[in-house]
C-alpha positions, 0 to 999 in steps of 0.5 A: 179763606183766612180763619179769623181769630178773636183779634182779627175780627175785632180788628176788621170791625175797627177797619170797617167802621173807620173806613165806612166811606169806602166803596165795597172794593176799597172795604175788601182791601182793607179787610185783607190788609187786616188779615195780611197785618196780623199774620205778619204780627204773629210770625214776628211774635213767633219768632220772639217766642223761640228766642225767649224759649231758648235763653237758657241754651243761648246763654249757657257758657258751658256749651259751644254748638246749641244746634240752633241754626236757621232751619230749626229756628225757622221751623220752630217759629212756624210751629209756634204761629200754627199753635197760636193761630190754628193755621199755617202762616201760608194757609188760605188764599194769598195774593202774590204780594201777601206770599212775597211778604211772608216769605220775605219775613221768614228769609229775614228771620233765617238771615238774622239767626245765621248771622248771630251764630258765632255769638250763639255758639260761643263758649265761656261766656253767659249772657249773649245779648241775643234777646227777643227785642234784639231779635225783633229789631234785626228781623225788622231791619232785614224785612225792610231791606228786603221788601220795604218798598211794599211793607214795613214792620217795626216794634215800638212803644209809648215813649217813656218806655223805649229803650232803643232810640231807633224804636221811638213812635212816629207821630201817628204810632204816639197818637194811637198810643196816647189817645186810642190805646189808653182809652178804658172803654176800648177792648184790651188787645184790640187793634187800631188801623187807618189808611193814611200816607207814610213817606208820601205814599198812601198806605194801610197802617195798623198798630197792635198793642202788646202787654207785659206778661210775667216773662217780661218782668224779669227785665221790665218789671220791678223794682223800677230803676233796678239794672236788668241783665241787659243793662237798662233800668227796669220800668216798674211794669206789671203784667198786663201793663201796656209795653209796646205795640207792633206797627205795620205799614203796607203800602198801596 
């Protein structure tokens, strides 16, 4: 069975409290959705970590072929996932849907890296613009193209922090960010779940808060307003501030 991390246990607790009126079978489905949502979120995070770890290599103008192909990238992303969670993404009992979604996410990851090879390997140019946020957006778009009728993953943020307007929170996400994640009594890092409708279809929704770390501050830290390497003004954030959220939709 799925070996629950601290975040997973907290998330399932939230789901059960919010859905206490559901029949036992329905409650079981919710807990399975929470576990799957966390797998998708952690695999996304792992891919972003690989992009972050290789920024110096990617942006080295003196090198041509960086030998960072999609095979190597996916392998390292899975290794990061396993290190962070203590298990392989395909471990435990998975439904056919869950396995299909994970395979689609890894396939999307490979496609993104394949399509970025010319830029990654272009010599004579420093900053390539292939940063974790760009990777995440491209990955989620590829994922939606593959399995968007079953699931959606996106990264959003408090509206004042959103740089790409495609990433603006929808009404449900904005409400959770403003009303739930800002609650000082709420455990930091605790995900929020709901069973609602998306695009007119019943769906399980999950929002996982993300906080700035020291590595984020070169682009999102101080001094506020200073232009960062990507060409955007810094937000003036500090380590530990809410910087974004991963949004998961699993259609019923």
